[in-house]
N, C-alpha and C positions, 0 to 999 in steps of 0.2 A: 618143678619144671622151670629151667632157667628162661629169663626175659632179655632177650636182646634191646639195645637201643632202637635200632632200625633193622626191619626184614626188607630186602629188596627182591622183588620178583624179576627174573630175567638177568642173565650173566651175558648180555651183550656188550657192546662196548661203553654204551653209556651207564648201565648198570653197574659194570666193573669200574669205570671212572667215578662214579657217586661212591660205591664202596671205598675206594681208595681215600678219596678226600675226607669221608667221615671218619675211617680209621686214623688218619693223621689227626683229626681233630679229638681224638681220644675217645669215640664211641664204639661200642660192641655192636658189630654188624655181621648178619646172617646174609647170604645170598643164595637164592635158590633158583637153580636151572632146570627146565624141563627136560632138556636134550643130555645126552652123555658127555656133551664136552661144551666147555663154556666158549663164548664169543659171539653167539646169535648169528646174525647173517655174515660176520666177518671171521670166517673159519677157513682153514685150507684142509682139504681131505683128499684122499687116493678116489678117484673116480674110474680109473681103468687099471689094470696091473701096471705098476711101477710109474704110473703118471699121477702127480698131485697138482691140484690147482686151488686158486681161491673160488670157492664154490658160488658164492652169490655176491656179495660186495667184491670189487675186484681192482681197484686203483686208488692212489693216495693222493690226496692234496688237502683236504679240508680239515684234517686232524690237527687241531689248534696248537701251536708251538708253546703256548703257556702249559698246556698239559702234559705235553711231551716233556718238558722240563721238569714240572713239579712232580710228575710221576716218576722221573728219572727212567723212561722209557728204553733210552739207549743203554743204559747200564743194565738194564734187563734183557738185553738181548736184540732191541730193534735197530735194524739197519735200512734206511730207505734210499733207493738210488734214483736218480732222474732218467727219463726217457732221452735217447741221444736226440731225436726230434719231437715234438709234442703231437702233432696229428699229421695223418697223411690222407688226403681225400682223392681217390681215384675215380674215375668215370669209365663204364664200360667200353667207351670208345678210344681210350688211351690217353687222355688227358689227365692232368694232376695238379693238385696244391699240396706242397709241404710247408708246414707251418712250424717255425721255431725261431727263437731269438737271432735276429740278424738276418734271417732268410725269408721271412714271410714277405715282405715288401716287393723283393725281387721276384719271388714266385707269383705274387698278385700281379704284378705288371706284365706277366705274360698275358693275361685276359683284360686288364683295365689299369692303364696308367693313372687315370683319376682315382681308382680306388687306392693304389699303391700310395698316391700323394696324401690320401685322407685317413691313412691308417694310423699313423702316429697320434693324430686328434682324436680318432676313435678311442683308442687304447688309453688316452690320457682323460678322457671323460668316464671310460669304465673303471680306471683306477681310483678316481676321486669318490665314487659310488660306493665301490668296493671297500675303501677306507672306511666309510661310514657303517658298513656291514661290519667290518672287523672290530670297530668300536663298540657296537652293540651285541655281538655275539656271546660275550661271556658275562653279561649282566641281564637280569630280569627286564623284560620291557614295562613301560609303564602299565600298571595294572588297573583299568578304568572300572572304578567302584563307586557306588552311588553315596549319598550322604556326605556329611560333614563331621569328619572325625580325625584322629591322629593318623589313621591309617591312608583315609583319602588324601589328607595333606601331603603325605609322604609320597603318594603316587604322582600328585600334582607337580611336587618338586622334581621327580624323574621326567615329567613330561616337559618342564621348563628346561631341564639341563639338555634334552634332546633338541629343543628348539633353539636353545643359545648354541649348541654344536653347529646347526645347519646354518644360523645366521652368520657364523665365521666366514662360510663359503660365499663366493661371488654369486650374484643372482643367477647368473646363467648356470653355474654348476647346480645350484639349487633346482633350477627347472630341470636339467637333465637327470638328477636324481629322482625327482618326481615321475619323469616319464618312465624312467627304468622301473619303478615300483608299480607302475599302472597300466602301461601300454603292451601291445602284443610285441613280442621279439621281432615278428615279420615286419610290422609297421615300423619300428624301430631301426632295423637292419635295412629295409628298403630306402629309408631317408639319408642313409649314409653310404651305402654301397651300390654297385650295379652288377657285379660279377657273382654269378650263382654260386660258385664253389666257395668262394669267401663268406658269403651269406650262410652258406650249408655249414661252415666250420662254426660259427657262433650260434646259428640256429640250433644245432645239435644240442648244445648247451642247454637251450630252453625247453627242449621236450624230452631230454634224457630221463628215465623214471617217473615222467609226467604224461599221463593221459590227455594229451591235447594236441591241437595243431599249432604251429609256430604263430598263426593268425589268432590264436586265443587270447583275448585281453588278460594282462598278468603274466604271460609267460616270459616278458623281458625281465621280470624280477627271478625266475627261475635260472635264466642264463646269468644274471647278476650273482646269484646263491652259488652258482659254479665257479665264480671269479675271484673269491675272496680267501682262497687258499694259498699254500705255498709248500715249498720242499726245500728241506735244508737252507732255509732263508731266503729263498728266491720265490718271490710272488708270482701267482697265477702259473704255477708250474705243477705238473703233474708227474708221478713217479710210481714205484714198486717197492712194496715191501719184501725185503729177501725172506723167503720160506712163504710168501703170500700173505694174504690179509690175516690169517690166523696168527702170524708173528705179533701183529699188534694186539690182539686181545690176550694172547699168552704173555705179552711183557706186562699188559694191565693187570691181569690175574695175579702175577708175581707181585706187583706193586701193591695190589689189594691185599693179598696175603701176608705181604711185608708189613702192612700197617695194622694188622690183626684181625681182618675180615674172614670169616669162616665161608668158604663156598662149598656148595653141596650141589652135585649134578644128579641127574635122574630124579630131580624131586619136582614134579609138576603142581602148580599151585591151582586148586579148584577154586577157591573163594577167599574173599578178604573177611575177616572176623569184625563185626561192628558191634559195638557193646556201648551202651547207653551214648549213642550217637558219636562214639569215637573209633577209630581203627585200633585194634589191639593185637594184629596178627594176622596169619592166614592159616588156611586148611589145605593140606595137600591132598592129591588125587586118591591117596590110601587111606585118608582119614586123620592122619597126624596133624596136630595144631602146633605151629611155630609162633610163639608170642614175641612181640615187639611194641615197643612205646610209639613207634611210629612204622608206617609202611610206604616204601616206595615203589613205584611199579615201572620197570622198563619194556612197557608193551603198549601197543596201540591203543589210544583212549577209547575207542569204540569196543574193543575187545576188554578192556578193564571194566568200564562203566555198564556195559550191558549184559556182560558174563560173569563177572567176577565179584561185583558189588550188589548186595541186594536192592532191588529197585524201590524199595520203601526208605531206602537211605537217602535218595536224591529227590531234589525237588523237581516238578513235572517239567519247567522249561530247560533244565539242565540236562535231564534225562532223554528229552526230545531232541535236544543239540546232539546229543552223543548217537542216538539212534540213526539220525541223519548226517553223521560225520562222514565226509566222502573219502573213500578209498579206493584205490586202483589206480596203478601206476603203468598199465599197459605192457608190462614186460614179460619176455619170454626168455629165459637166460639158459645158455649151452655153454658146456666145456668139452673141448675137443682135443683127443690125442692124436698127435701128427707124425707121420714118417720123415716128413721134410717140411721146409718152409715153403709157403705158397709164392708164386711167380705172378705177377700182375701184368695185365696187358699193359697198363700204364708206365710200369717200371719192371721189366721183364728180369728173371734171375732168382736162382734158390740160394745163393750164398748170402750170408747175413749182411744186411744194409741197414742203414739208419732207419729207413721207412719201417723195417719189420719190427722196430721197438716202439714204434708210434702208435696212438690211438688211430685205427684205421677205420674210417668212417664211410659207410657205403650208403649214401643218401645224397644225391649230387645237387640237390636244389630244395629250397624252401617249398617249391610248388610240389615236388616229390613228397616231402614230408607232409603236407597238408593232405594230399591224395591218400598217403598211408593211413592217417587218422581216420579219414572220412570212409575209407574202404573197410577199416576194422568195425567202427559202428555199424556199417550194413551186413557185413558177412563175419563177424566174429574176430577176424584177423586179416592184416594186412596182405595182398596178394602179391604186393611189390614193398616188401618191408624195410624198415630203417635197421641196418646192423652195424654196430661198431665191434671191431676184432681188435683184442690186444693179445700179444703174444710174449707172455711174461718170461718164458725162458730163454728169449734172447738177452734178458738181462740178469736172469737167475737160473743157473745150470743145476740147482738142487731140485727141480720140479721135473725132471724128465730124464730117461736114460740118455747116455751120450749119444748125438746126431739125431736125436729126435726132439720134438717140441709140444708144448701145450698151447692151446688158445682158448680165449675168454670170448664169448659171443653174447653181447648184450643185444636184445633184439626187440623191436618194436614196430607196430602197435598190435597188440592183441587185446580183448576185451577180458575182464576178470570173469564175466560169465558169458556163456555162449548163448546165441540165440536158440528159443525152441527148447531150452533145458537139456541141450546137449552136454556131455561130459568131457572136460579137459583130458580124462584119463583115456577116452576113446580117441581124441584128436590130437594128443601130444607128438606122436611120431609123425603124423602127417604135416605138421607144422615144421617140426624139427628139419624135416626133409626140405620143405621150402626154403629155410634159412640156410642151409647148406648149398641148395641150387642158386640162391641169390648171390652167394660169395663166389660161386663157379662162374657167374657172368662177369666178375672183375678178375678173377684167377682161376683160368681154366687148368684143369688138373687137381684143383682142392680137393674135390670129393674123392678122387683115386688115393690121396694121401693119408685119409682118415683111418686110424687104427681102432679108435673107440670114442665113443660120445656119452655125454649125460645131458639131459634136456629136462628143464624144469618150467612147468607152466605155471601160471598164476596160483592154481590151485596146488600145486606142488609147493611152491613157495610159502603159501599158506599152512598147509599141512607139516612141512618140514621145519621151518623157522618161526611159525606163528605170525606172519606177515598178511595181516587181514586184507582179503582181495588182492593178494600179492603185492601190496604196495609197500615200497621199499623205503619210504618217507613215513610211514605211520600216519598217513593222512595227506590229501593233495595239498600242495603249497599254492593255493590260490589266494585271492586277496581277502576271502571271508574267512580263512584258514591259517593267517599268518599274524605274527607279531602279538599285539594284545588280543587278538582274537583265536591264539592258538594255545589250548584248544577251544576257549571261549572266554569273551570278554568277562571280566571280572575275575578270572581264574588263570591269568597268564603268569602267574609268579610261583609257577610249580606246585602250588597248594591247590585243593580239591575241596568240592563243597563239606566233604567229612573230615572232620578234625583228625589230625595225625596220619591223612592218607595224602600221599603226594604222586606226582608223575613225574619222572626223570627220563623218557625216552624221547625218541624224534619227533612224536606228537606234540612236543612244546618247541617254545622258542629256542634256538633259531631255525628249526625245522630239521630236515633229512641230510643224510650224507654221513659219512663216519666223520664227526668233529669231536665229539666228546664234550662239546659245550653244553647241552641239556643236563648231562650227569653232572658236570662242574657246577652249574647253576643250582641244579636243584639240591645238591650236597651243602651249598651256602644257606638256603633258605631252611633245610631241615636242621642243620647245626645250630643255627640261629634260634629257632622255635625252640628245640630242646633246651637250650641254655637258658631262655627265658622262663622255661616251665620249672627248671631247677631253681632259679630264684625266687620264683612265687611260691616255692614248696609244694 
């Protein structure tokens, strides 16, 4: 039986990124994917005859430009285009805000001259903090370990380097960075602005994929997390991958295969093999054993450590942390086939216009978002939900037949588990109808234009893509589950308590989104460790 250098569980974007870098380092890599297609949650599939869309992950910004360059993703077919405007926020009453370079201030002045005057200063503050995140994204955070040895000294040096970087900033900028890492988005935005739609524009980024109110402490960080991306060299810009999100992972798969990685689909992993205290491979669902000198898992840490690793291989505090790892992003995901573009009360017309290419946010205030969260906690789902709609076929005509369109609906808030033991399989269609009815309030006639739809509840996201609790981030991005505490203090360096076992998914630093950063960083740790083992003989 051949033994690989590294066996990777999961061919999502981070697993493929990790495989490509390890292959480029000269290591023999095996990638095992449960589904019949690579990509994890970043896939493009037909959901209605003739209509294709990004099924789960649905838009591009956070994918790191270094990873795009290193893996030569453009050479492997990836092409990303920008939205013509970034966001469109309509109200049912007919007001709206269009956000894009050079237009947001004038749009904001319709509601508040004061806010328009403060907008540039707000962006400057966000940009400084986002630059700090960009600098940290592609390196392991300081791993807080006990004792005094070479390892702990090295981690102290990392902590000193971070402190030195922050000291270079003016005092007021350090204070703003600290606020963005700790405060609620609502409190932060209320300090800056007075107009509801402008606050909603940024407040949505604080709750997207995050089961929280915008007034929950720590949500300002989630806002910031969604601000450190770029598209084609333009920072804080969002775009679309031609061919959908699957185009990203297909390009990554080509890069990984080109570096020598062996990718196998239809290969569900049942457990990690632990021998003499070290990971030595995995057992597949059919009983096949795949041997490896190291194992890297691109799955939710809770799934890995409570279902795939024998409990006696972990100490009690670590296992308790993983059993209580908080998952659940409050997400209900839909894909819709449309006979025509929607006409909004705020901007009527079905001919393609700039606002149709935007992220269309239907949640007109922070108070609305707060009520949506509170309502979901009480009833299982928000009866006045938050909906973002993208219509990627306005930028990519490969997704739908001529004259028709596809829309991605990212809907919140819903609870991962419904009250009273109710099943999501029973209530999925009821909630899907609610989401369509919500859009109808902003765009009359939308419901009549629907040719077909796909609805994915949190349970569907878990069963289809392995997203525990439907959590698109592999774990809540709250203060106790970030940076050196992701997934646990002492294990933020992509290594686990089990020798030879690594985690390379979004449950590690820097967190969720299609970034590729966890895969990049884990590969560096794995390659370094294997090289040191060779030296030791």
